[in-house]
C-alpha positions as CSV (number, residue, x, y, z in Angstrom):
1,M,-22.2,45.5,2.2
2,S,-25.2,45.8,-0.8
3,S,-28.4,44.6,-0.4
4,K,-28.2,41.0,-1.1
5,S,-30.1,38.5,1.1
6,L,-28.4,37.4,4.8
7,R,-27.8,34.1,3.9
8,T,-25.7,35.1,0.6
9,E,-23.7,37.3,2.9
10,L,-23.3,34.3,5.5
11,R,-22.0,32.3,3.1
12,H,-19.0,35.0,1.7
13,L,-18.4,35.2,5.1
14,R,-17.6,31.4,5.8
15,C,-16.1,31.0,2.4
16,F,-13.4,34.2,3.3
17,L,-12.8,32.6,7.1
18,A,-12.3,28.6,5.6
19,V,-9.8,31.0,3.5
20,A,-8.5,33.2,6.2
21,E,-7.8,29.8,8.5
22,E,-6.1,27.6,5.5
23,L,-4.5,30.2,3.5
24,H,-5.0,28.1,0.6
25,F,-7.8,27.8,-1.9
26,T,-7.8,24.8,-2.8
27,R,-7.8,23.5,0.6
28,A,-10.2,25.9,1.9
29,A,-12.3,24.4,-1.3
30,E,-12.0,21.2,-0.1
31,R,-13.1,22.2,3.9
32,L,-16.3,23.7,2.4
33,H,-17.2,21.1,-0.3
34,M,-17.5,23.1,-3.1
35,E,-15.7,24.0,-6.0
36,Q,-12.4,26.5,-5.9
37,S,-14.2,28.9,-8.8
38,P,-17.0,29.4,-6.7
39,L,-15.2,29.3,-3.7
40,S,-12.8,32.4,-5.3
41,R,-15.9,34.7,-6.9
42,A,-17.3,34.8,-3.4
43,I,-13.8,36.1,-2.2
44,R,-14.1,38.8,-5.0
45,E,-17.9,39.6,-4.1
46,L,-17.0,40.2,-0.9
47,E,-13.6,42.3,-1.1
48,E,-16.4,44.4,-3.8
49,D,-19.1,44.8,-1.1
50,L,-16.3,46.2,1.4
51,G,-14.3,47.7,-0.9
52,V,-10.8,46.0,0.4
53,L,-8.4,43.5,-0.8
54,L,-8.4,40.7,2.0
55,F,-6.0,38.6,0.7
56,A,-2.8,39.1,-1.0
57,R,-2.1,36.3,-3.5
58,T,1.1,35.0,-6.0
59,T,1.0,31.8,-7.6
60,R,2.8,30.6,-4.3
61,S,1.4,32.1,-1.2
62,T,-1.5,33.2,0.2
63,R,-1.9,36.0,3.1
64,L,-3.9,38.1,4.5
65,T,-3.9,42.2,4.2
66,R,-4.8,44.1,6.9
67,A,-8.0,44.9,6.1
68,G,-8.7,41.1,6.2
69,E,-7.0,40.5,9.6
70,V,-9.4,43.1,10.7
71,L,-12.3,41.5,10.0
72,L,-11.0,38.1,10.8
73,E,-10.6,39.0,14.5
74,N,-14.6,40.5,14.2
75,L,-16.1,37.5,12.9
76,P,-16.8,35.7,15.7
77,A,-18.7,38.5,17.0
78,I,-20.8,38.4,14.1
79,F,-21.6,35.3,13.7
80,A,-22.3,35.6,17.6
81,A,-24.7,38.6,16.5
82,V,-26.5,36.4,14.2
83,G,-26.6,33.5,16.2
84,R,-28.3,35.7,19.2
85,A,-30.5,37.3,16.8
86,R,-31.8,33.8,15.0
87,D,-32.1,32.7,18.6
88,C,-34.7,35.2,20.0
89,V,-36.5,34.9,16.9
90,Q,-37.0,31.7,17.7
91,A,-37.8,32.1,21.1
92,V,-40.5,34.7,20.0
93,A,-41.9,32.0,17.6
94,N,-42.4,29.6,20.6
95,G,-44.0,31.8,22.7
96,F,-41.5,33.6,24.5
97,H,-40.2,37.2,24.8
98,D,-36.9,36.9,25.9
99,Q,-33.4,34.5,26.4
100,L,-31.5,33.1,27.8
101,R,-27.9,31.2,27.4
102,I,-26.7,29.8,30.7
103,V,-22.9,27.7,29.8
104,L,-21.6,25.7,32.2
105,S,-17.9,24.4,32.6
106,D,-16.1,22.4,35.7
107,C,-19.0,20.6,36.4
108,S,-20.3,24.2,37.9
109,A,-23.8,24.5,39.6
110,R,-25.1,21.1,39.0
111,S,-26.2,21.2,42.8
112,R,-27.7,23.7,42.9
113,L,-28.8,24.8,39.2
114,P,-32.3,22.8,39.0
115,A,-33.5,24.9,42.6
116,L,-32.1,27.8,40.4
117,L,-33.9,26.7,37.5
118,A,-36.9,25.8,38.9
119,L,-37.2,29.5,41.0
120,W,-36.4,31.2,37.5
121,R,-39.6,29.0,35.9
122,E,-42.1,30.3,38.2
123,D,-41.1,34.1,38.2
124,E,-40.2,34.6,34.3
125,P,-42.1,31.8,33.0
126,A,-41.7,34.0,30.0
127,V,-38.0,33.8,29.5
128,E,-37.1,31.0,27.1
129,V,-33.3,29.8,28.8
130,R,-30.5,27.3,26.9
131,L,-28.3,25.5,28.4
132,F,-24.6,25.1,27.5
133,E,-21.6,23.1,28.6
134,V,-18.0,23.4,27.2
135,P,-14.4,23.7,28.4
136,L,-13.9,26.9,30.7
137,S,-11.2,28.6,27.7
138,K,-14.7,28.1,25.6
139,Q,-17.1,29.3,28.5
140,I,-14.5,32.7,28.8
141,E,-14.0,33.1,24.6
142,G,-18.4,32.1,24.4
143,L,-19.0,34.9,26.8
144,N,-16.8,37.7,25.4
145,D,-18.0,36.9,21.6
146,G,-21.7,37.8,23.1
147,L,-22.7,33.6,22.2
148,Y,-23.6,33.1,26.5
149,D,-25.3,35.2,28.2
150,V,-24.4,34.0,31.7
151,G,-21.9,31.3,32.9
152,F,-20.9,29.3,36.2
153,S,-17.5,28.5,36.9
154,L,-14.9,27.2,39.9
155,T,-13.1,29.5,39.5
156,N,-12.2,33.8,39.0
157,D,-9.3,33.1,36.4
158,V,-11.1,34.2,33.2
159,G,-8.9,37.4,32.3
160,D,-10.1,40.9,31.3
161,G,-13.2,41.9,30.0
162,I,-15.1,38.6,32.1
163,I,-16.5,39.9,36.1
164,A,-16.7,36.9,38.4
165,H,-19.3,37.0,41.0
166,P,-18.9,34.5,43.5
167,L,-21.8,32.9,44.6
168,W,-22.4,29.9,46.4
169,R,-19.2,28.3,48.7
170,E,-18.8,24.9,50.0
171,P,-15.6,23.0,52.0
172,L,-14.0,20.5,49.8
173,V,-14.3,16.7,52.2
174,V,-13.3,13.9,51.3
175,A,-15.7,11.5,49.7
176,L,-15.4,7.3,51.0
177,P,-17.0,4.5,50.2
178,L,-18.6,2.9,53.1
179,R,-16.4,1.0,55.6
180,H,-12.9,2.5,54.7
181,P,-10.6,2.5,57.5
182,L,-10.4,6.6,57.3
183,L,-14.1,6.9,58.4
184,A,-12.1,6.4,61.9
185,Y,-11.0,10.2,61.7
186,P,-14.1,12.8,62.5
187,Q,-11.5,15.1,60.3
188,I,-8.7,13.3,57.8
189,P,-5.6,14.4,57.8
190,L,-3.9,15.1,54.7
191,E,-0.7,13.0,55.6
192,E,-3.4,10.4,56.0
193,L,-5.9,10.6,52.6
194,L,-2.7,10.5,51.1
195,R,-1.5,7.2,51.8
196,Y,-4.6,5.8,49.4
197,P,-5.7,6.0,45.7
198,L,-6.8,9.3,44.8
199,V,-9.4,10.1,41.5
200,L,-8.9,13.6,40.4
201,C,-10.6,15.6,38.1
202,D,-9.4,16.3,34.6
203,P,-8.2,19.5,34.5
204,Q,-9.1,20.1,31.0
205,A,-12.3,19.0,31.9
206,C,-12.7,20.8,35.3
207,E,-9.7,23.1,35.5
208,G,-10.8,25.7,38.3
209,H,-11.6,22.5,40.4
210,A,-8.4,20.3,39.2
211,R,-6.3,24.3,40.6
212,L,-7.7,24.5,43.5
213,V,-7.0,20.6,45.1
214,D,-3.6,20.7,42.7
215,R,-3.1,23.7,45.5
216,L,-4.1,21.5,48.1
217,L,-1.9,18.7,47.7
218,R,1.3,20.4,46.8
219,C,1.2,21.6,50.7
220,V,2.3,18.0,52.0
221,D,5.8,16.9,50.6
222,Q,4.3,13.8,49.1
223,E,3.7,12.3,46.1
224,P,-0.1,11.4,45.8
225,L,-1.1,8.2,44.2
226,V,-3.5,9.4,41.2
227,V,-5.3,6.2,39.3
228,D,-7.5,8.3,37.4
229,R,-8.4,11.5,36.0
230,V,-12.3,11.6,34.9
231,S,-14.1,14.2,33.8
232,S,-17.6,14.5,36.0
233,F,-17.7,14.3,39.9
234,E,-20.7,11.8,38.9
235,L,-17.8,9.3,37.2
236,M,-15.9,9.9,40.9
237,M,-18.2,9.2,42.3
238,T,-19.1,6.2,40.9
239,L,-15.4,4.8,41.1
240,V,-15.6,5.9,44.8
241,S,-18.2,3.8,45.7
242,A,-17.0,1.6,44.1
243,G,-14.3,1.3,46.2
244,L,-11.4,1.7,43.4
245,A,-10.0,5.1,45.2
246,L,-10.7,8.1,47.4
247,G,-12.3,11.7,45.9
248,L,-12.3,15.2,46.9
249,T,-15.4,17.6,46.1
250,G,-17.7,19.7,47.4
251,A,-19.5,19.3,50.3
252,S,-22.6,19.1,47.7
253,H,-21.4,16.4,45.6
254,A,-20.6,14.1,48.1
255,L,-24.1,14.9,50.1
256,A,-26.1,14.0,46.6
257,S,-24.3,10.4,46.2
258,R,-24.7,9.5,49.7
259,G,-27.4,6.6,49.2
260,A,-24.9,5.3,46.6
261,G,-22.4,4.7,49.2
262,V,-20.3,7.4,49.2
263,V,-19.8,9.3,53.0
264,A,-18.2,12.7,52.7
265,R,-15.3,13.6,55.7
266,P,-14.0,17.3,56.0
267,L,-10.7,17.6,56.7
268,A,-8.5,18.3,59.7
269,G,-6.8,21.8,59.6
270,Q,-7.8,24.8,56.9
271,V,-10.3,23.7,54.8
272,P,-10.3,25.2,50.9
273,L,-13.6,26.4,50.1
274,V,-14.9,25.6,47.0
275,T,-16.6,28.5,45.5
276,T,-19.0,28.8,42.4
277,Y,-18.4,31.8,40.4
278,L,-20.9,33.5,38.2
279,L,-19.2,34.6,35.2
280,R,-20.5,37.5,32.7
281,R,-19.0,40.3,30.5
282,D,-18.2,43.6,31.7
283,T,-20.9,45.6,30.3
284,E,-24.0,47.4,32.0
285,P,-26.4,44.0,32.0
286,S,-29.5,43.3,30.4
287,V,-32.8,43.4,32.9
288,T,-32.7,39.9,32.6
289,L,-29.7,38.8,33.6
290,T,-29.9,41.4,36.4
291,R,-33.2,39.4,37.0
292,F,-31.6,36.3,37.2
293,I,-28.3,37.2,39.3
294,E,-30.6,38.2,41.9
295,R,-32.3,34.8,41.8
296,A,-28.9,33.0,41.7
297,S,-27.7,35.1,44.7
298,A,-31.8,34.0,46.5
299,V,-30.8,29.8,46.6
300,E,-27.0,30.6,47.4
301,S,-28.2,31.9,51.1
302,R,-30.7,29.1,50.7
303,A,-28.2,26.4,49.6
304,C,-25.6,27.8,51.8
305,S,-26.3,26.9,54.8
306,E,-28.8,23.7,53.4
307,T,-25.3,22.4,53.5
308,C,-23.7,23.0,56.2
309,H,-26.5,21.5,58.1
310,D,-26.3,18.2,56.1
311,S,-22.3,17.8,56.3
312,Q,-22.6,18.6,59.9
313,H,-25.5,16.2,60.5
314,N,-24.3,13.2,57.9
315,V,-20.6,13.1,59.6
316,E,-22.6,12.9,63.2
317,E,-24.5,9.8,61.8
318,D,-21.3,8.0,59.8
319,V,-20.3,5.5,61.7
320,A,-16.7,4.4,62.0
321,P,-15.2,0.4,61.0
């Protein structure tokens, strides 16, 4: 491109994106809150800078040329690189020498993230940490595009280009309110559980966890009574505590809600494990990311042993009605 300012070049690219998605100059101009004439001029200047035609226009239609299609495919990476550069510059201005962008899906890592970030802050005070929470599909897209450095999810079904490190494992347990009849069971049979209303996670908000639970429920020839699907484990525990339904969740989430009137009970038989995966792009990790993965693994060993001990201790303490 010519020696225009970065702001001008980005404006031209955003104009191109609007037209490419709308395939209609008038609608694109309305979307950008600008007149059609300056929009057309921006597209023309971009084409002159690149030396190609980006759109084939007739009186009836607008379509992308092959060059336009290639530019559109590369736009997410372009915008991500600019955003990454801006964030890093801002981090330096705020006194940091590097930045780590962490993205969460499935309400994953919530129980162990505070300990991990505390350990990271103690060891790496000069690295700025930014947290994001998005649906799994957006996390994978953002990792591929360079919007995020590392992610956490409850599934390793993430497609090509992403590496999923199994990090934290814990048993799937039943979350019950105090004085529930099923507390008579040291381990709850699945058939008995399905006699009561359930609150489950919304597949769009907690995709990995929802897949795990759906596989479990398909093991029996009995239709569950699902009274609600919620977007967070916190809301699930609220409904359980109120006695409106039973929940299926990782042991750490149930145990964290014990003071609010929620009791954790293991399932009978072969218990599925809830696995938290650390996700990253399938490229050579930076020095900062490598150190973060090492810290996460250190938290894993400590947290898993504590969860297992607490689960056993609390189950033994619970009193049947």
